[in-house]
C-alpha positions as CSV (number, residue, x, y, z in Angstrom):
1,M,-25.6,26.8,-15.5
2,A,-24.7,26.6,-19.1
3,E,-23.2,28.8,-21.0
4,W,-25.0,30.6,-24.2
5,Y,-22.7,31.8,-27.1
6,V,-24.0,33.0,-30.3
7,Y,-22.2,31.9,-33.2
8,I,-21.7,32.5,-37.0
9,L,-20.9,30.0,-39.8
10,Q,-19.6,30.8,-43.1
11,C,-21.2,28.3,-45.3
12,A,-19.4,27.1,-48.5
13,D,-21.2,29.7,-50.8
14,R,-20.0,32.1,-48.5
15,T,-23.8,32.9,-46.8
16,L,-23.8,33.4,-43.4
17,Y,-26.0,31.4,-41.1
18,T,-26.3,32.8,-37.2
19,G,-27.5,30.6,-34.3
20,V,-27.7,30.2,-30.4
21,T,-26.1,27.1,-28.6
22,T,-24.4,26.1,-25.5
23,D,-21.8,23.8,-27.3
24,I,-19.8,25.3,-30.2
25,T,-18.1,22.8,-31.0
26,A,-20.5,19.8,-30.8
27,R,-23.0,22.3,-32.8
28,V,-20.6,23.0,-35.8
29,V,-20.0,19.2,-35.8
30,T,-23.4,18.9,-36.2
31,H,-24.3,21.0,-39.1
32,N,-21.3,19.5,-40.6
33,A,-23.0,16.3,-40.2
34,G,-26.1,17.6,-42.2
35,K,-28.2,17.1,-38.8
36,G,-28.0,20.9,-38.2
37,A,-30.4,23.4,-39.3
38,K,-32.0,23.0,-42.8
39,Y,-30.3,25.7,-44.2
40,T,-26.9,24.6,-44.0
41,R,-27.7,21.3,-45.0
42,G,-26.9,22.1,-48.7
43,R,-24.0,24.5,-47.8
44,L,-22.1,22.3,-46.6
45,P,-18.9,22.8,-45.3
46,A,-19.5,25.4,-43.3
47,V,-16.9,27.0,-41.1
48,L,-17.0,28.8,-37.8
49,V,-16.0,32.1,-38.4
50,Y,-17.3,34.4,-35.1
51,Q,-18.6,33.4,-31.5
52,E,-19.9,35.8,-29.0
53,K,-20.5,35.0,-25.3
54,A,-24.0,35.7,-23.7
55,S,-24.7,36.1,-20.5
56,D,-28.1,33.4,-20.4
57,R,-30.2,32.0,-23.2
58,G,-32.7,35.0,-23.5
59,A,-29.5,37.6,-24.0
60,A,-28.3,35.0,-26.4
61,L,-31.4,34.9,-28.4
62,R,-32.1,38.5,-28.4
63,R,-28.5,38.9,-29.9
64,E,-28.9,36.3,-32.6
65,H,-31.8,38.3,-33.7
66,A,-29.9,41.9,-33.6
67,I,-27.3,39.9,-35.7
68,K,-29.8,38.9,-38.3
69,Q,-31.1,41.9,-38.9
70,M,-28.0,43.2,-39.9
71,R,-26.9,43.0,-43.8
72,A,-24.3,40.3,-44.6
73,E,-22.0,43.4,-45.0
74,K,-22.2,44.4,-41.1
75,K,-22.0,41.1,-40.2
76,R,-19.0,40.1,-41.9
77,Q,-17.3,43.2,-40.2
78,L,-17.8,41.9,-36.7
79,F,-15.2,38.7,-37.8
80,R,-12.7,40.7,-40.1
81,V,-9.5,41.2,-38.7
């Protein structure tokens, strides 16, 4: 069974993009090749700033939705040290 992850990318314009995947490395490469989400295509390069493992696809999608509801500052708190 595949492991699911929620991830956040920071785009070149400092905006954030949140998504889910089973292969983070491949997904970031896809985004940076301009073949990922339409949102990131005009904001490249995108850098992975946060990842979180989920128990299954449903949990990943629920967490993605919760993160997308957060204001940008709250999202940034997830990956600030």
